[in-house]
N, C-alpha and C positions, 0 to 999 in steps of 0.2 A: 582762814582768813587773820585767824591769831598770830602763825607763824610768819605770814606777811608783815604784820604791823612789828613783830620784833625782829626780823631782819631788817626791816626800814628804820628802826629806832638804832639798832647797833651801826649800821651804815653812818647814820646822823651824827653818833656819838663819835665814831672814829674819825670822822670828817673835822666835826668841831675841835680834836685835839690838835690839829695842826692849827701851830701858833702863827702869828702874824708879822716873822721874822722877815726881814729884808730878803730880797729875790737870791742874793748872792749866796746868801748864808744856808737858804734853802736846797739850793740848786743839788749839792753833793747829797743830800737825803730823798732824792726823788725817786718813783720809781713805786713798786708795790701796788697797792689796791687801785688807789686815782691815776698812776700810771697805766694799769691796765684799762680802767675806764675810759680815759683819756685817748688811748691807742684804739680800744675796741669800738667807740661811740664816736669819736671825731675825727678817727682816721691816723696813719702813720705820721704826718705832718705836726698835728698836734700834740700825740702822743711824745714824739722826741722832744719838741719845745717844751711839753710841760716837765719832761725830764731834764732839760737844759737850765729850768728854773723860771720860765715863762707861764704865766696864771693863763686858764683856760676862758677866754673873751664868753660875755655874756650872749653875743652872737651865734656862738656856738653852742652854748646850753640849751638856748631856746630851740634849735633845729630838734631836740628831742620832742617838742610839744607838737603833738599831731597835724593841727591846722595852721597854727603860728609859724611851724618851721616851713611849711611850704612856702609861706610869704615871706621869708627872712632868708629861704634858699633862692629866690627869685631876684631878693634885694641883694643878695651876695653876688648872683649871676650877672646883673646889670652893673655892680662895682667892677667886676673882672671885665666885661666889655669895655666900661671907660678906662680902663687900664689902670687901675687902683693897686700900687704895690705894698709891699710889708713896711717899707719907709712910710708911705701916706696914712697907713693904720696907726704906726708908733705915735706920729706926730696929733693925731686925731683923738686915740684913745689911750696912748700912754706908751711909753717901751717896755713895761711889765706884763701886757700881752703879746705884743709883737715886737 
């Protein structure tokens, strides 16, 4: 249990070192651990978009939560069935995500 806590704290500290620089300035420094997490946990599109300078949206992060993730997955499916496109999400949530 102590090793799990130590690894979790190390990951949190590594992620906290990422500054709040503009998206364009960070794009060339992408990849690494967060690029791996984005690609592994959220799929190839999210991994590629993260490495291009986009942030991972809260709807993608919350998909990792067991029960709530299922609700968000159904919500995402309904949006897909309704014809939502990347441009629609960019207008709704901002271009830093989509």
